[in-house]
N, C-alpha and C positions, 0 to 999 in steps of 0.2 A: 350721433352717441356708439352704436351699435356699429357703426362702420370705423371707428377710430378701434374700438376692442377688437376688432377682426384683425385692424392692420398691426396692432399691436401682439395679436397671437402672432400671426405671421412674422413678424420679426423677432419672436421668441425662439422662432425655428429655425429662423434663416440664415443662421452661423450654420447650421451643417449643410457642407457642402453635399455635392452628388455622389449618391453612394454609401451616405455615413445613416442611411436608415434601415432599420430593422423590417425585414419584408413585413411580417406581420404584427411586430410588436413584443411578442412573447416568445419568438421561436431563437432559441443560441447556440445554433448546430454545430458538431463536434468537425472539426477539421483534420485528418488526417493526411500530414505529409510523409513521405519515405525517403530517406537521406539515408545513405552509406550502408545500409543494412539494415538500420532501424527507424524505427517508426515512432512519432511523438504523438498525442492528441493534445491539441491545443482547441481552447475557447476561447473565440473574438472576445472582444469587449464589446460592453453595450453600444449599439449603436451602429455594429458593423456589420453586414451581411458575411453570411459564412465563408462564401470564396472571397471576400477582400479582408482576411485578418493578414494581420500583419506579420512580415517574414521573419522568421530569424527570435521569434519570440515561444521558444517551448515551454509555455507557462503552465502547462496540466501535467499529466505525465508522461515522464520520462520511459521508456521501457523499447527492450530488442525483443522483438519477437520467437526468437529463432537462436536458442543459444545464451539464454537468460540473461541476469542485468549487467550492463557495461557502464562505466563512468569516464569521462574524461582523467579524474584523478587517479583512475587503478581501482586495488582491490580495498579503497576505505571502508565502501559499505560492509563487504565481509569483516572486516578486521574489526568496527563497530560492533559487528553483530554477536561475532564469535570470542572477542574480547573477554568477556565473562567468561564463558566456561575454559579459556586458557588460564585465565588466573584462579581457577579453582582448581584447575587441574596440577597446575604451580602448586597451590596450598596444600594440595594433598599428597603431594612429593614431600612438601616440608615438613610433614607431619609424619609421615611414612618414616623419613630418615631421622627425627627427633624419637620417635617409639623403637628401632633399631637400636638406637645408641644409646637411648635407656636401658631396653633388654640386652646387651652386651654389659652394660655396667652391673645390671642386676646379675648376671650368670656368674661374671669372674668373682662378685663380691659373694654368691651364696658358697662358693668353691673356692674362694678364697685365695684367687690366683691375683685378682687386682691390685696390682701396681696404682703407684703416685703417678706417673703418664700415662696410664690408662683413663684414671678419674678424669685429670686434667684433658686430655683428646674429647671423651663423651662429654663433659661439661659445656667446653667450646664448642661443640658441633651443636648439643643444644639450644645453648646461648642465641648462635646465629640464624638458626633455623627460627627460634621464638621473635627474633630481630626482623628476620624477613617474612615472615609471616604477618608480623603488626604493619611493614613498611607494605606489604601487598593492600592492609585495609584502605590505604587510600589509594582507591582509583586512577586518580588523575596523574599521581606524581608514579604511582607503576608503571601508567599506560606510556607514560614519559620516559622513564629509565627502567624499563622492563630488559633491555638488551643487555646492559652491564649488572642487573641482579641477573641474569641467568649465568652469565661468564664469570660471575663472583662465584654463585652457588657450586659451578661445576668444577671449577678452580680448585675451591676447598672438600670438594668430595675425594677430587682426582688425587689431591697432593697428601690429606689423611692417610685414605685407603693404600697408597702408595707408600706411602711412609711406614706403616703397621706392616705392610708385605717384605718390606727389605730391613726391617728390626731383628736382630738376633732373639730376641724374646717372644716374637712372633709364634715360633713352634712350641713354644709352651701351653699358647691358649688356645690354636687353631690350627687342627687340624689341613691336609693337603686340602681335603674337600671341600671345608668352610671356607678357607682361602680361596678355589675357584668358583664357587657360588658366590663371594661377596662381591668378587671382579664381575660375575655376571650382573647382577644386580646394579651395581653403577653403570653396568653398561646400558642395561633397560632401563634406568634412570634417566639415563642422557635423551635416548631416543623418546621415552613417551611421557613424561612429565616435566622436563625443562624445555622452556618455551624457545626453540633455538631451527633457524632454515637446516634444513635436511644435509646439507653439504657440511656445515660446520658441526651439525651431529656425526654422520661421517668421518672426519678427519680426528674430532677430538678421539671419538670412541678405537679410531685405528691406534693412531698414537697412545693411546691408555694400554689397549692389549698388547702391543709393541714392548711398553716400561713394563707392564707386569709380565712377560715372557722373561724379558734380561733379566727384571730383579729376583724372579724367581727360577732361575735357571738351573742353580748348583742347589737347592734347597735340596734337604734332605726327603726321599722319597717321590723327588718331582722330574731326577733327572731320566728316566725313562718316558715320560709319558708326555713331552714336550708337544709331539706329533698331534697328539690326539687332542691336546690341550686347544693349538691351532687351530681344528677341526671344529674341536665347539666352539671356538672365541669367532669365526667363522660363521656358524650356525646361528648362534645369539646375535648380530652383526646383522644376517638376514633375516631373522624375527626381527628387529629393531627397526630395520627398514620398512618391513611390509606392515607393523602396529604403527608406525609413522604414516606409512600411505594410507592406512587404513582407516585411519583418524581424520587425516585433512579428508578424503574421499566422504566419508560419513557426514561431516560438518559442511562443508562446500554443498553436497547434497541437500542437506536439512534445509541449508540457507535458500538455496536455488528453490525449494517447495514452498518454505515459508513465501519469498519473494513472488512466484507465482500466483499464489493463495492471493497474496494482496493485490495482484495485479486484477486477477479475476474479481475479486471484490470493486476495485477502482470503476472497472469496465461495467460492472452491474450497476454499480451506482449511477455511472455517466449514464446506460442505456435507460435507467428507467428515469435518471433526470429530462432525457431526451424525449421519452414517452410522456410524460408530464405537462411539456411543455409544446409538445403535438397537440396533445388531448386540449389544453389549457389554449389555444392558438383556432383551436375551433368551435368552440365552446366557452360560457363564462365560467369563471374558478369556480364559482358556488357549485353549479352542476356538474363539472368537473369531478371537483373533489368529494360530492356524491357518488358517482357514478363510478370512482374508484372504488372507495367503500365498498358500495354493493360487489364490484368484482372480487375484491376483497373476501366477501362474505361467502360469496357463490364457492369461490374456490375451496373454504373449508368444507369438510364434508358431514362435520357437527353442526352446522346450521341451523338455527331453530327456523321451527314453519310458521315462526311469525313474523320472520323477515320475507314472506311472501304478501304481505297484506302493505301497501305502500298507502299512506294516507295523501289525500290531493283536495285542493281547495275546489276544483271544480268537477271533479268526478264522486261519485259515489262510492266509498270504499264497502272491502270484504268485510264480514263480521269474523274477526278473529277467533271468537272461540268457537264457532261454528263449523269449521275447518278440521279442526281432529278427528270430527264425527263422521264429516263427508269419507274422510281419508281411510279411516277406519272401517265403512262401510264397502270398500272397493277390493273386488280380489287381490288377494296374497300375490295371484301369481301375475299382476298385470303391474308393472315398473312404474314409478313415480315419475313421468319425466316432465321438464319445464321446455316448453316451447318457445318462450321469452323470457330475455332479461327484463327484470323488472325497471319498470320507468316513473317516471314522477310528470306531471303533470300541474302546472299553476296558473288559475289566473288571474292577470294583473290587467288592468283596464285603465291605470293613469298612466300611459307611456305615450311618445313620441314618436314614429317612425320617420325617417330621411330617405328618399332617395334621388341619388345624386345623380343626373345623367349628364355627360359634356354636351353640349351641342356644337352641331359639325363635324363631331369625331368621324364620322363614317366619310366626310371629305377629305378632311387633315389626313386618316387613315391611308387613303389610296394614292397617296405621293410618299409613303414611308415603307422601308421593307420589314417584315416581320421582324426581323431582332430589333431594330429601331422603336417598332412598335411595342414589344413584349417590355423594352427596359424603360422606354415611357410609361405606360403604365406601371410597372413595378415600382419607377419611383416616386408615380404618384398616388398612387395608391400608398406604399411607403408614408409620404406626408400625412396624407388624411388620415394614418392611424396614428401618428404623432398629437394630429389634431383631437383627434378622440379620446384621446386621453389627456389633454389639457382640458375639455370642455365636458369630460366625465362621461361620456357616452360611452355605447358597446357593440362595437362593430357586429354587423350579420355575416355580410357578406360581399360576394362581388359578383357582376355577369357582364363581361364585356367591359364596357366603359361603365355601366352602371354601379354605383357605389351605395350602398346601402346599412344604415345604425339606426339603433334605437336609444333613445332618452327614457329612462326609469325603468327600466329593465337589466338585470336581473334586481338590481339594487333599487327601493324605488326611491324617489324624489318627489316634492312638491314642483318644484320649478322646472321639470323636463320641457315644459313647451321653448323656455327660452334658450334653453341650451342646446334646443333644435336650431333654433334660429340663429344662434351664435355661430354652430357649427356650420351653418349652410354659408352664412357670411366671410368665415373665415375660409370654407372651399374657394368659394369665389375671390378670396386674396390671396389664396394660394394660385389658383388657374391666371391669374395676371401676373402675378409673379414668372410664373413658366411661359407667360406669352402664348399661351393660349387661343 
């Protein structure tokens, strides 16, 4: 009957081909593959050895060690991260335009210089700004049509201001200085708050400055200062280009720092997981968790003295109430150094230990090379690890061709002897399957 169970257990694991077993059953190593200047950190699927991870599956963290983050789709990650800032800046520009229009309307109304066309122009611009502001509230639609919206806003601002500059009644309520300052505001708005590429900003700004010079060439008080205005416009354009580049550099630098911090956090998580898997591969999970917990308490400077007292089922514990008195009696000049890490010893009597040694292994190994022998033992012990998990045993270690494990430890069980016998039968069946 047990022979049949052993064959069934072997049959459950035969579907795994050679090289499809974990080296220990708990370790999932990180495989790093360098390709075309970038490095991907991948984690192989369960049951695969780290060096046999399937190629072409960068399923972990895609990153570039030197030069930031790159994507096959271009700057889409940066666009997604910076779009909210771009939209907020554009909305701030719309608010500024609406406030300026309202301020001009109030100014003209107070000094009784407002005409019908002035009210219509101010109302029209305010309504357009409110409509665009409402449209930007829908992030998905604005992200899709942000370029037409920017062109429309730029076109309306340039058109309205140029019509005001070319009007005959413009001299009545705007001085030459106010006219020049308004043109500077429009140019700076194009460079700073309207989301357009740099070449379009330069093209639109230069055309606007040329039209401004043409329309105001023969205005009263502006005939003798054309060269000065040209130099001022050139300076404003240089300032706008500088602000545009500075904004882009600052945003991309922030994006790069955030990306690097996320990559560092991901690396830290991977290293922590790798360390946990390594610890759990050499000791039971219960003991490993307790060890990691004690290590975290030791790293904290405010760890209490009670953590020094470790209870044990097999040893006599130290009285924690008497320890502070002993510490107070010590000289203050003598520092309190801990020589050993705290450890736990548990006495468990109902356990069964299995020692498995391959008969005739020495004679067989004399006919094989070192590489073949190591691969053979690695594959065989990987199969034994799988059988340990199936039978509910805990692997202890390996020594040469000797494999030993325990049942009933660290988790106690009543049928530890039966599990050990079944494990031995399944190991024999696995050896017959491997044709040893």
